[in-house]
HTML snippet that shows the backbone in 3Dmol.js (N, CA, C, O; Angstrom):
<script src="https://3Dmol.org/build/3Dmol-min.js"></script>
<div id="view" style="width:600px;height:400px;position:relative"></div>
<script>
const pdb = `
ATOM      1  N   MET A   1    -136.874-129.251   0.521  1.00  0.00           N
ATOM      2  CA  MET A   1    -135.737-128.765   1.272  1.00  0.00           C
ATOM      3  C   MET A   1    -135.334-127.369   0.801  1.00  0.00           C
ATOM      4  O   MET A   1    -134.960-126.509   1.598  1.00  0.00           O
ATOM      5  N   LYS A   2    -135.421-127.167  -0.513  1.00  0.00           N
ATOM      6  CA  LYS A   2    -135.025-125.883  -1.068  1.00  0.00           C
ATOM      7  C   LYS A   2    -135.956-124.769  -0.581  1.00  0.00           C
ATOM      8  O   LYS A   2    -135.506-123.668  -0.266  1.00  0.00           O
ATOM      9  N   ILE A   3    -137.255-125.068  -0.524  1.00  0.00           N
ATOM     10  CA  ILE A   3    -138.231-124.074  -0.081  1.00  0.00           C
ATOM     11  C   ILE A   3    -138.037-123.772   1.400  1.00  0.00           C
ATOM     12  O   ILE A   3    -138.115-122.615   1.814  1.00  0.00           O
ATOM     13  N   GLN A   4    -137.785-124.799   2.192  1.00  0.00           N
ATOM     14  CA  GLN A   4    -137.591-124.595   3.626  1.00  0.00           C
ATOM     15  C   GLN A   4    -136.342-123.764   3.893  1.00  0.00           C
ATOM     16  O   GLN A   4    -136.331-122.928   4.796  1.00  0.00           O
ATOM     17  N   LEU A   5    -135.310-123.987   3.123  1.00  0.00           N
ATOM     18  CA  LEU A   5    -134.081-123.223   3.284  1.00  0.00           C
ATOM     19  C   LEU A   5    -134.304-121.767   2.880  1.00  0.00           C
ATOM     20  O   LEU A   5    -133.791-120.849   3.520  1.00  0.00           O
ATOM     21  N   SER A   6    -135.064-121.570   1.828  1.00  0.00           N
ATOM     22  CA  SER A   6    -135.373-120.211   1.391  1.00  0.00           C
ATOM     23  C   SER A   6    -136.197-119.476   2.438  1.00  0.00           C
ATOM     24  O   SER A   6    -135.952-118.302   2.713  1.00  0.00           O
ATOM     25  N   LEU A   7    -137.180-120.168   3.027  1.00  0.00           N
ATOM     26  CA  LEU A   7    -138.002-119.547   4.062  1.00  0.00           C
ATOM     27  C   LEU A   7    -137.181-119.211   5.300  1.00  0.00           C
ATOM     28  O   LEU A   7    -137.394-118.169   5.919  1.00  0.00           O
ATOM     29  N   LEU A   8    -136.255-120.073   5.663  1.00  0.00           N
ATOM     30  CA  LEU A   8    -135.381-119.804   6.799  1.00  0.00           C
ATOM     31  C   LEU A   8    -134.517-118.578   6.524  1.00  0.00           C
ATOM     32  O   LEU A   8    -134.363-117.711   7.384  1.00  0.00           O
ATOM     33  N   PHE A   9    -133.963-118.514   5.338  1.00  0.00           N
ATOM     34  CA  PHE A   9    -133.123-117.381   4.958  1.00  0.00           C
ATOM     35  C   PHE A   9    -133.921-116.071   4.978  1.00  0.00           C
ATOM     36  O   PHE A   9    -133.443-115.052   5.475  1.00  0.00           O
ATOM     37  N   LEU A  10    -135.134-116.112   4.435  1.00  0.00           N
ATOM     38  CA  LEU A  10    -135.973-114.914   4.418  1.00  0.00           C
ATOM     39  C   LEU A  10    -136.391-114.492   5.819  1.00  0.00           C
ATOM     40  O   LEU A  10    -136.438-113.298   6.115  1.00  0.00           O
ATOM     41  N   SER A  11    -136.693-115.444   6.676  1.00  0.00           N
ATOM     42  CA  SER A  11    -137.106-115.097   8.041  1.00  0.00           C
ATOM     43  C   SER A  11    -135.949-114.484   8.823  1.00  0.00           C
ATOM     44  O   SER A  11    -136.173-113.625   9.676  1.00  0.00           O
ATOM     45  N   LEU A  12    -134.723-114.909   8.549  1.00  0.00           N
ATOM     46  CA  LEU A  12    -133.570-114.311   9.222  1.00  0.00           C
ATOM     47  C   LEU A  12    -133.328-112.883   8.746  1.00  0.00           C
ATOM     48  O   LEU A  12    -132.934-112.021   9.532  1.00  0.00           O
ATOM     49  N   LEU A  13    -133.559-112.640   7.485  1.00  0.00           N
ATOM     50  CA  LEU A  13    -133.338-111.298   6.949  1.00  0.00           C
ATOM     51  C   LEU A  13    -134.512-110.355   7.201  1.00  0.00           C
ATOM     52  O   LEU A  13    -134.349-109.138   7.114  1.00  0.00           O
ATOM     53  N   ALA A  14    -135.682-110.889   7.510  1.00  0.00           N
ATOM     54  CA  ALA A  14    -136.862-110.047   7.708  1.00  0.00           C
ATOM     55  C   ALA A  14    -136.698-109.138   8.919  1.00  0.00           C
ATOM     56  O   ALA A  14    -137.233-108.029   8.932  1.00  0.00           O
ATOM     57  N   GLY A  15    -135.976-109.580   9.922  1.00  0.00           N
ATOM     58  CA  GLY A  15    -135.753-108.745  11.097  1.00  0.00           C
ATOM     59  C   GLY A  15    -134.931-107.518  10.772  1.00  0.00           C
ATOM     60  O   GLY A  15    -135.144-106.458  11.361  1.00  0.00           O
ATOM     61  N   LYS A  16    -134.002-107.639   9.853  1.00  0.00           N
ATOM     62  CA  LYS A  16    -133.163-106.509   9.465  1.00  0.00           C
ATOM     63  C   LYS A  16    -133.883-105.565   8.506  1.00  0.00           C
ATOM     64  O   LYS A  16    -133.467-104.420   8.331  1.00  0.00           O
ATOM     65  N   ALA A  17    -134.942-106.035   7.897  1.00  0.00           N
ATOM     66  CA  ALA A  17    -135.662-105.199   6.936  1.00  0.00           C
ATOM     67  C   ALA A  17    -136.409-104.064   7.614  1.00  0.00           C
ATOM     68  O   ALA A  17    -136.763-103.089   6.952  1.00  0.00           O
ATOM     69  N   ALA A  18    -136.659-104.160   8.910  1.00  0.00           N
ATOM     70  CA  ALA A  18    -137.371-103.100   9.623  1.00  0.00           C
ATOM     71  C   ALA A  18    -136.584-101.791   9.595  1.00  0.00           C
ATOM     72  O   ALA A  18    -137.175-100.718   9.714  1.00  0.00           O
ATOM     73  N   ALA A  19    -135.284-101.862   9.443  1.00  0.00           N
ATOM     74  CA  ALA A  19    -134.474-100.650   9.397  1.00  0.00           C
ATOM     75  C   ALA A  19    -134.715 -99.854   8.126  1.00  0.00           C
ATOM     76  O   ALA A  19    -134.409 -98.663   8.079  1.00  0.00           O
ATOM     77  N   PHE A  20    -135.255-100.486   7.100  1.00  0.00           N
ATOM     78  CA  PHE A  20    -135.456 -99.811   5.831  1.00  0.00           C
ATOM     79  C   PHE A  20    -136.891 -99.343   5.620  1.00  0.00           C
ATOM     80  O   PHE A  20    -137.231 -98.877   4.532  1.00  0.00           O
ATOM     81  N   GLN A  21    -137.733 -99.458   6.637  1.00  0.00           N
ATOM     82  CA  GLN A  21    -139.114 -99.009   6.492  1.00  0.00           C
ATOM     83  C   GLN A  21    -139.157 -97.490   6.562  1.00  0.00           C
ATOM     84  O   GLN A  21    -138.514 -96.872   7.410  1.00  0.00           O
ATOM     85  N   SER A  22    -139.917 -96.913   5.667  1.00  0.00           N
ATOM     86  CA  SER A  22    -140.010 -95.455   5.645  1.00  0.00           C
ATOM     87  C   SER A  22    -141.101 -94.991   6.592  1.00  0.00           C
ATOM     88  O   SER A  22    -142.097 -95.680   6.814  1.00  0.00           O
ATOM     89  N   THR A  23    -140.893 -93.838   7.129  1.00  0.00           N
ATOM     90  CA  THR A  23    -141.915 -93.223   7.975  1.00  0.00           C
ATOM     91  C   THR A  23    -142.261 -91.885   7.355  1.00  0.00           C
ATOM     92  O   THR A  23    -141.384 -91.065   7.083  1.00  0.00           O
ATOM     93  N   VAL A  24    -143.532 -91.676   7.138  1.00  0.00           N
ATOM     94  CA  VAL A  24    -144.005 -90.431   6.550  1.00  0.00           C
ATOM     95  C   VAL A  24    -144.541 -89.566   7.676  1.00  0.00           C
ATOM     96  O   VAL A  24    -145.454 -89.980   8.390  1.00  0.00           O
ATOM     97  N   PRO A  25    -143.989 -88.374   7.847  1.00  0.00           N
ATOM     98  CA  PRO A  25    -144.477 -87.529   8.933  1.00  0.00           C
ATOM     99  C   PRO A  25    -145.898 -87.049   8.645  1.00  0.00           C
ATOM    100  O   PRO A  25    -146.257 -86.765   7.502  1.00  0.00           O
ATOM    101  N   ALA A  26    -146.680 -86.968   9.686  1.00  0.00           N
ATOM    102  CA  ALA A  26    -148.060 -86.493   9.538  1.00  0.00           C
ATOM    103  C   ALA A  26    -148.037 -85.010   9.184  1.00  0.00           C
ATOM    104  O   ALA A  26    -147.235 -84.261   9.742  1.00  0.00           O
ATOM    105  N   PRO A  27    -148.898 -84.572   8.270  1.00  0.00           N
ATOM    106  CA  PRO A  27    -148.892 -83.156   7.898  1.00  0.00           C
ATOM    107  C   PRO A  27    -149.381 -82.289   9.052  1.00  0.00           C
ATOM    108  O   PRO A  27    -150.315 -82.644   9.771  1.00  0.00           O
ATOM    109  N   ARG A  28    -148.734 -81.165   9.204  1.00  0.00           N
ATOM    110  CA  ARG A  28    -149.157 -80.222  10.228  1.00  0.00           C
ATOM    111  C   ARG A  28    -150.395 -79.494   9.733  1.00  0.00           C
ATOM    112  O   ARG A  28    -150.562 -79.332   8.524  1.00  0.00           O
ATOM    113  N   PRO A  29    -151.270 -79.049  10.632  1.00  0.00           N
ATOM    114  CA  PRO A  29    -152.507 -78.375  10.202  1.00  0.00           C
ATOM    115  C   PRO A  29    -152.253 -77.142   9.339  1.00  0.00           C
ATOM    116  O   PRO A  29    -153.001 -76.886   8.396  1.00  0.00           O
ATOM    117  N   GLU A  30    -151.217 -76.384   9.648  1.00  0.00           N
ATOM    118  CA  GLU A  30    -150.949 -75.185   8.842  1.00  0.00           C
ATOM    119  C   GLU A  30    -150.478 -75.558   7.439  1.00  0.00           C
ATOM    120  O   GLU A  30    -150.773 -74.851   6.476  1.00  0.00           O
ATOM    121  N   GLN A  31    -149.749 -76.662   7.324  1.00  0.00           N
ATOM    122  CA  GLN A  31    -149.342 -77.127   5.996  1.00  0.00           C
ATOM    123  C   GLN A  31    -150.546 -77.595   5.199  1.00  0.00           C
ATOM    124  O   GLN A  31    -150.650 -77.332   4.001  1.00  0.00           O
ATOM    125  N   ALA A  32    -151.451 -78.287   5.867  1.00  0.00           N
ATOM    126  CA  ALA A  32    -152.645 -78.783   5.180  1.00  0.00           C
ATOM    127  C   ALA A  32    -153.511 -77.625   4.705  1.00  0.00           C
ATOM    128  O   ALA A  32    -154.035 -77.659   3.591  1.00  0.00           O
ATOM    129  N   ARG A  33    -153.668 -76.594   5.545  1.00  0.00           N
ATOM    130  CA  ARG A  33    -154.468 -75.433   5.144  1.00  0.00           C
ATOM    131  C   ARG A  33    -153.816 -74.682   3.987  1.00  0.00           C
ATOM    132  O   ARG A  33    -154.504 -74.237   3.067  1.00  0.00           O
ATOM    133  N   ALA A  34    -152.500 -74.542   4.030  1.00  0.00           N
ATOM    134  CA  ALA A  34    -151.799 -73.839   2.955  1.00  0.00           C
ATOM    135  C   ALA A  34    -151.921 -74.606   1.642  1.00  0.00           C
ATOM    136  O   ALA A  34    -152.115 -73.999   0.589  1.00  0.00           O
ATOM    137  N   ALA A  35    -151.811 -75.922   1.693  1.00  0.00           N
ATOM    138  CA  ALA A  35    -151.958 -76.722   0.475  1.00  0.00           C
ATOM    139  C   ALA A  35    -153.376 -76.636  -0.061  1.00  0.00           C
ATOM    140  O   ALA A  35    -153.581 -76.560  -1.272  1.00  0.00           O
ATOM    141  N   GLU A  36    -154.358 -76.647   0.838  1.00  0.00           N
ATOM    142  CA  GLU A  36    -155.754 -76.546   0.417  1.00  0.00           C
ATOM    143  C   GLU A  36    -156.037 -75.195  -0.237  1.00  0.00           C
ATOM    144  O   GLU A  36    -156.717 -75.133  -1.261  1.00  0.00           O
ATOM    145  N   GLN A  37    -155.520 -74.117   0.347  1.00  0.00           N
ATOM    146  CA  GLN A  37    -155.725 -72.789  -0.236  1.00  0.00           C
ATOM    147  C   GLN A  37    -155.021 -72.664  -1.578  1.00  0.00           C
ATOM    148  O   GLN A  37    -155.533 -72.014  -2.490  1.00  0.00           O
ATOM    149  N   ASN A  38    -153.862 -73.275  -1.706  1.00  0.00           N
ATOM    150  CA  ASN A  38    -153.142 -73.233  -2.972  1.00  0.00           C
ATOM    151  C   ASN A  38    -153.936 -73.933  -4.068  1.00  0.00           C
ATOM    152  O   ASN A  38    -154.021 -73.434  -5.191  1.00  0.00           O
ATOM    153  N   ILE A  39    -154.514 -75.083  -3.749  1.00  0.00           N
ATOM    154  CA  ILE A  39    -155.317 -75.812  -4.737  1.00  0.00           C
ATOM    155  C   ILE A  39    -156.558 -75.015  -5.106  1.00  0.00           C
ATOM    156  O   ILE A  39    -156.935 -74.957  -6.277  1.00  0.00           O
ATOM    157  N   GLU A  40    -157.201 -74.395  -4.107  1.00  0.00           N
ATOM    158  CA  GLU A  40    -158.403 -73.612  -4.385  1.00  0.00           C
ATOM    159  C   GLU A  40    -158.101 -72.402  -5.259  1.00  0.00           C
ATOM    160  O   GLU A  40    -158.878 -72.085  -6.160  1.00  0.00           O
ATOM    161  N   THR A  41    -156.985 -71.720  -5.006  1.00  0.00           N
ATOM    162  CA  THR A  41    -156.662 -70.555  -5.832  1.00  0.00           C
ATOM    163  C   THR A  41    -156.316 -70.968  -7.257  1.00  0.00           C
ATOM    164  O   THR A  41    -156.604 -70.235  -8.204  1.00  0.00           O
ATOM    165  N   LEU A  42    -155.701 -72.139  -7.414  1.00  0.00           N
ATOM    166  CA  LEU A  42    -155.422 -72.611  -8.769  1.00  0.00           C
ATOM    167  C   LEU A  42    -156.705 -73.004  -9.490  1.00  0.00           C
ATOM    168  O   LEU A  42    -156.830 -72.796 -10.697  1.00  0.00           O
ATOM    169  N   PHE A  43    -157.658 -73.573  -8.754  1.00  0.00           N
ATOM    170  CA  PHE A  43    -158.894 -74.046  -9.368  1.00  0.00           C
ATOM    171  C   PHE A  43    -159.862 -72.901  -9.630  1.00  0.00           C
ATOM    172  O   PHE A  43    -160.457 -72.825 -10.705  1.00  0.00           O
ATOM    173  N   TYR A  44    -160.023 -72.014  -8.656  1.00  0.00           N
ATOM    174  CA  TYR A  44    -160.985 -70.926  -8.775  1.00  0.00           C
ATOM    175  C   TYR A  44    -160.329 -69.598  -9.137  1.00  0.00           C
ATOM    176  O   TYR A  44    -160.973 -68.552  -9.065  1.00  0.00           O
ATOM    177  N   GLY A  45    -159.071 -69.629  -9.521  1.00  0.00           N
ATOM    178  CA  GLY A  45    -158.343 -68.397  -9.787  1.00  0.00           C
ATOM    179  C   GLY A  45    -158.906 -67.634 -10.979  1.00  0.00           C
ATOM    180  O   GLY A  45    -159.483 -68.220 -11.895  1.00  0.00           O
ATOM    181  N   PHE A  46    -158.728 -66.320 -10.949  1.00  0.00           N
ATOM    182  CA  PHE A  46    -159.198 -65.462 -12.035  1.00  0.00           C
ATOM    183  C   PHE A  46    -158.106 -65.353 -13.083  1.00  0.00           C
ATOM    184  O   PHE A  46    -156.930 -65.212 -12.750  1.00  0.00           O
ATOM    185  N   HIS A  47    -158.486 -65.417 -14.318  1.00  0.00           N
ATOM    186  CA  HIS A  47    -157.560 -65.271 -15.429  1.00  0.00           C
ATOM    187  C   HIS A  47    -158.109 -64.206 -16.355  1.00  0.00           C
ATOM    188  O   HIS A  47    -159.325 -64.093 -16.515  1.00  0.00           O
ATOM    189  N   ALA A  48    -157.239 -63.427 -16.965  1.00  0.00           N
ATOM    190  CA  ALA A  48    -157.682 -62.332 -17.826  1.00  0.00           C
ATOM    191  C   ALA A  48    -158.501 -62.838 -19.010  1.00  0.00           C
ATOM    192  O   ALA A  48    -159.383 -62.131 -19.497  1.00  0.00           O
ATOM    193  N   MET A  49    -158.224 -64.040 -19.474  1.00  0.00           N
ATOM    194  CA  MET A  49    -158.974 -64.576 -20.610  1.00  0.00           C
ATOM    195  C   MET A  49    -160.421 -64.889 -20.244  1.00  0.00           C
ATOM    196  O   MET A  49    -161.281 -64.968 -21.122  1.00  0.00           O
ATOM    197  N   ASP A  50    -160.696 -65.069 -18.942  1.00  0.00           N
ATOM    198  CA  ASP A  50    -162.055 -65.384 -18.517  1.00  0.00           C
ATOM    199  C   ASP A  50    -163.008 -64.226 -18.753  1.00  0.00           C
ATOM    200  O   ASP A  50    -164.204 -64.443 -18.948  1.00  0.00           O
ATOM    201  N   ALA A  51    -162.499 -62.994 -18.739  1.00  0.00           N
ATOM    202  CA  ALA A  51    -163.357 -61.821 -18.828  1.00  0.00           C
ATOM    203  C   ALA A  51    -163.679 -61.434 -20.272  1.00  0.00           C
ATOM    204  O   ALA A  51    -164.535 -60.575 -20.487  1.00  0.00           O
ATOM    205  N   GLN A  52    -163.040 -62.021 -21.241  1.00  0.00           N
ATOM    206  CA  GLN A  52    -163.272 -61.642 -22.628  1.00  0.00           C
ATOM    207  C   GLN A  52    -164.540 -62.292 -23.152  1.00  0.00           C
ATOM    208  O   GLN A  52    -164.847 -63.435 -22.811  1.00  0.00           O
ATOM    209  N   PRO A  53    -165.282 -61.559 -23.988  1.00  0.00           N
ATOM    210  CA  PRO A  53    -166.516 -62.141 -24.526  1.00  0.00           C
ATOM    211  C   PRO A  53    -166.208 -63.286 -25.488  1.00  0.00           C
ATOM    212  O   PRO A  53    -165.213 -63.262 -26.214  1.00  0.00           O
ATOM    213  N   VAL A  54    -167.066 -64.263 -25.475  1.00  0.00           N
ATOM    214  CA  VAL A  54    -166.898 -65.431 -26.334  1.00  0.00           C
ATOM    215  C   VAL A  54    -168.080 -65.489 -27.276  1.00  0.00           C
ATOM    216  O   VAL A  54    -169.230 -65.480 -26.838  1.00  0.00           O
ATOM    217  N   ASN A  55    -167.806 -65.549 -28.560  1.00  0.00           N
ATOM    218  CA  ASN A  55    -168.864 -65.688 -29.552  1.00  0.00           C
ATOM    219  C   ASN A  55    -169.112 -67.171 -29.773  1.00  0.00           C
ATOM    220  O   ASN A  55    -168.312 -67.866 -30.398  1.00  0.00           O
ATOM    221  N   ILE A  56    -170.229 -67.635 -29.253  1.00  0.00           N
ATOM    222  CA  ILE A  56    -170.545 -69.053 -29.364  1.00  0.00           C
ATOM    223  C   ILE A  56    -170.910 -69.378 -30.804  1.00  0.00           C
ATOM    224  O   ILE A  56    -171.671 -68.649 -31.440  1.00  0.00           O
ATOM    225  N   GLY A  57    -170.372 -70.460 -31.306  1.00  0.00           N
ATOM    226  CA  GLY A  57    -170.666 -70.894 -32.663  1.00  0.00           C
ATOM    227  C   GLY A  57    -169.687 -70.370 -33.686  1.00  0.00           C
ATOM    228  O   GLY A  57    -169.805 -70.700 -34.867  1.00  0.00           O
ATOM    229  N   SER A  58    -168.729 -69.568 -33.278  1.00  0.00           N
ATOM    230  CA  SER A  58    -167.744 -69.062 -34.230  1.00  0.00           C
ATOM    231  C   SER A  58    -166.412 -69.764 -33.993  1.00  0.00           C
ATOM    232  O   SER A  58    -166.037 -70.072 -32.862  1.00  0.00           O
ATOM    233  N   CYS A  59    -165.722 -70.002 -35.079  1.00  0.00           N
ATOM    234  CA  CYS A  59    -164.441 -70.683 -35.006  1.00  0.00           C
ATOM    235  C   CYS A  59    -163.558 -70.123 -36.109  1.00  0.00           C
ATOM    236  O   CYS A  59    -163.991 -69.986 -37.253  1.00  0.00           O
ATOM    237  N   ALA A  60    -162.328 -69.804 -35.762  1.00  0.00           N
ATOM    238  CA  ALA A  60    -161.418 -69.228 -36.742  1.00  0.00           C
ATOM    239  C   ALA A  60    -160.584 -70.295 -37.447  1.00  0.00           C
ATOM    240  O   ALA A  60    -159.660 -69.965 -38.190  1.00  0.00           O
ATOM    241  N   ALA A  61    -160.897 -71.552 -37.226  1.00  0.00           N
ATOM    242  CA  ALA A  61    -160.117 -72.628 -37.833  1.00  0.00           C
ATOM    243  C   ALA A  61    -160.467 -72.764 -39.306  1.00  0.00           C
ATOM    244  O   ALA A  61    -161.637 -72.712 -39.686  1.00  0.00           O
ATOM    245  N   VAL A  62    -159.452 -72.937 -40.118  1.00  0.00           N
ATOM    246  CA  VAL A  62    -159.640 -73.151 -41.555  1.00  0.00           C
ATOM    247  C   VAL A  62    -158.857 -74.396 -41.951  1.00  0.00           C
ATOM    248  O   VAL A  62    -157.812 -74.678 -41.364  1.00  0.00           O
ATOM    249  N   PRO A  63    -159.342 -75.145 -42.936  1.00  0.00           N
ATOM    250  CA  PRO A  63    -158.605 -76.344 -43.349  1.00  0.00           C
ATOM    251  C   PRO A  63    -157.311 -75.981 -44.064  1.00  0.00           C
ATOM    252  O   PRO A  63    -157.230 -74.955 -44.740  1.00  0.00           O
ATOM    253  N   VAL A  64    -156.316 -76.818 -43.913  1.00  0.00           N
ATOM    254  CA  VAL A  64    -155.039 -76.624 -44.585  1.00  0.00           C
ATOM    255  C   VAL A  64    -155.168 -77.173 -45.997  1.00  0.00           C
ATOM    256  O   VAL A  64    -155.650 -78.287 -46.202  1.00  0.00           O
ATOM    257  N   ALA A  65    -154.734 -76.381 -46.965  1.00  0.00           N
ATOM    258  CA  ALA A  65    -154.837 -76.801 -48.362  1.00  0.00           C
ATOM    259  C   ALA A  65    -154.013 -78.065 -48.596  1.00  0.00           C
ATOM    260  O   ALA A  65    -152.829 -78.114 -48.262  1.00  0.00           O
ATOM    261  N   GLY A  66    -154.645 -79.079 -49.169  1.00  0.00           N
ATOM    262  CA  GLY A  66    -153.965 -80.322 -49.487  1.00  0.00           C
ATOM    263  C   GLY A  66    -153.950 -81.332 -48.359  1.00  0.00           C
ATOM    264  O   GLY A  66    -153.520 -82.468 -48.559  1.00  0.00           O
ATOM    265  N   CYS A  67    -154.405 -80.950 -47.189  1.00  0.00           N
ATOM    266  CA  CYS A  67    -154.421 -81.879 -46.055  1.00  0.00           C
ATOM    267  C   CYS A  67    -155.689 -82.719 -46.117  1.00  0.00           C
ATOM    268  O   CYS A  67    -156.775 -82.197 -46.368  1.00  0.00           O
ATOM    269  N   GLN A  68    -155.549 -83.999 -45.891  1.00  0.00           N
ATOM    270  CA  GLN A  68    -156.691 -84.905 -45.953  1.00  0.00           C
ATOM    271  C   GLN A  68    -157.012 -85.514 -44.586  1.00  0.00           C
ATOM    272  O   GLN A  68    -157.648 -86.566 -44.513  1.00  0.00           O
ATOM    273  N   CYS A  69    -156.579 -84.862 -43.506  1.00  0.00           N
ATOM    274  CA  CYS A  69    -156.881 -85.406 -42.180  1.00  0.00           C
ATOM    275  C   CYS A  69    -158.366 -85.226 -41.880  1.00  0.00           C
ATOM    276  O   CYS A  69    -159.056 -84.460 -42.552  1.00  0.00           O
ATOM    277  N   ALA A  70    -158.841 -85.928 -40.881  1.00  0.00           N
ATOM    278  CA  ALA A  70    -160.266 -85.905 -40.545  1.00  0.00           C
ATOM    279  C   ALA A  70    -160.720 -84.518 -40.118  1.00  0.00           C
ATOM    280  O   ALA A  70    -161.839 -84.114 -40.434  1.00  0.00           O
ATOM    281  N   PHE A  71    -159.877 -83.786 -39.408  1.00  0.00           N
ATOM    282  CA  PHE A  71    -160.252 -82.458 -38.936  1.00  0.00           C
ATOM    283  C   PHE A  71    -160.432 -81.499 -40.111  1.00  0.00           C
ATOM    284  O   PHE A  71    -161.435 -80.788 -40.179  1.00  0.00           O
ATOM    285  N   CYS A  72    -159.477 -81.471 -41.031  1.00  0.00           N
ATOM    286  CA  CYS A  72    -159.585 -80.589 -42.198  1.00  0.00           C
ATOM    287  C   CYS A  72    -160.755 -81.001 -43.092  1.00  0.00           C
ATOM    288  O   CYS A  72    -161.419 -80.144 -43.677  1.00  0.00           O
ATOM    289  N   THR A  73    -161.008 -82.293 -43.201  1.00  0.00           N
ATOM    290  CA  THR A  73    -162.141 -82.773 -43.996  1.00  0.00           C
ATOM    291  C   THR A  73    -163.452 -82.292 -43.400  1.00  0.00           C
ATOM    292  O   THR A  73    -164.347 -81.879 -44.138  1.00  0.00           O
ATOM    293  N   GLN A  74    -163.585 -82.338 -42.087  1.00  0.00           N
ATOM    294  CA  GLN A  74    -164.799 -81.844 -41.435  1.00  0.00           C
ATOM    295  C   GLN A  74    -164.961 -80.347 -41.635  1.00  0.00           C
ATOM    296  O   GLN A  74    -166.075 -79.863 -41.838  1.00  0.00           O
ATOM    297  N   LEU A  75    -163.854 -79.609 -41.579  1.00  0.00           N
ATOM    298  CA  LEU A  75    -163.943 -78.165 -41.805  1.00  0.00           C
ATOM    299  C   LEU A  75    -164.380 -77.865 -43.234  1.00  0.00           C
ATOM    300  O   LEU A  75    -165.169 -76.947 -43.460  1.00  0.00           O
ATOM    301  N   ARG A  76    -163.877 -78.630 -44.201  1.00  0.00           N
ATOM    302  CA  ARG A  76    -164.289 -78.421 -45.595  1.00  0.00           C
ATOM    303  C   ARG A  76    -165.771 -78.739 -45.774  1.00  0.00           C
ATOM    304  O   ARG A  76    -166.479 -78.022 -46.481  1.00  0.00           O
ATOM    305  N   GLN A  77    -166.237 -79.806 -45.140  1.00  0.00           N
ATOM    306  CA  GLN A  77    -167.639 -80.182 -45.265  1.00  0.00           C
ATOM    307  C   GLN A  77    -168.551 -79.171 -44.581  1.00  0.00           C
ATOM    308  O   GLN A  77    -169.711 -79.029 -44.967  1.00  0.00           O
ATOM    309  N   ALA A  78    -168.048 -78.474 -43.579  1.00  0.00           N
ATOM    310  CA  ALA A  78    -168.848 -77.467 -42.887  1.00  0.00           C
ATOM    311  C   ALA A  78    -168.880 -76.159 -43.663  1.00  0.00           C
ATOM    312  O   ALA A  78    -169.606 -75.236 -43.290  1.00  0.00           O
ATOM    313  N   GLY A  79    -168.103 -76.067 -44.737  1.00  0.00           N
ATOM    314  CA  GLY A  79    -168.113 -74.870 -45.566  1.00  0.00           C
ATOM    315  C   GLY A  79    -167.136 -73.807 -45.124  1.00  0.00           C
ATOM    316  O   GLY A  79    -167.355 -72.624 -45.387  1.00  0.00           O
ATOM    317  N   ARG A  80    -166.094 -74.184 -44.477  1.00  0.00           N
ATOM    318  CA  ARG A  80    -165.099 -73.198 -44.027  1.00  0.00           C
ATOM    319  C   ARG A  80    -164.028 -73.045 -45.059  1.00  0.00           C
ATOM    320  O   ARG A  80    -163.096 -72.262 -44.872  1.00  0.00           O
TER     321      ARG A  80
END
`;
const viewer = $3Dmol.createViewer("view");
viewer.addModel(pdb, "pdb");
viewer.setStyle({}, {cartoon: {color: "spectrum"}});
viewer.zoomTo();
viewer.render();
</script>
């Protein structure tokens, strides 16, 4: 009886729940193109740091004196 009463109550309220359904407007083509271009410029954008030469195999990291973390230990073992 309790379940049947609950189902009746829910079915009566389900009709009113349609008022709370959200509608998402479809994106306009110009909005979609602008968003796509924005993502592309962020992904393929030029940055001043990209043009600087990179010396492969060099690292300016040095271990901290007295630190026993794994990173500093690896730097010490590498002879830095």
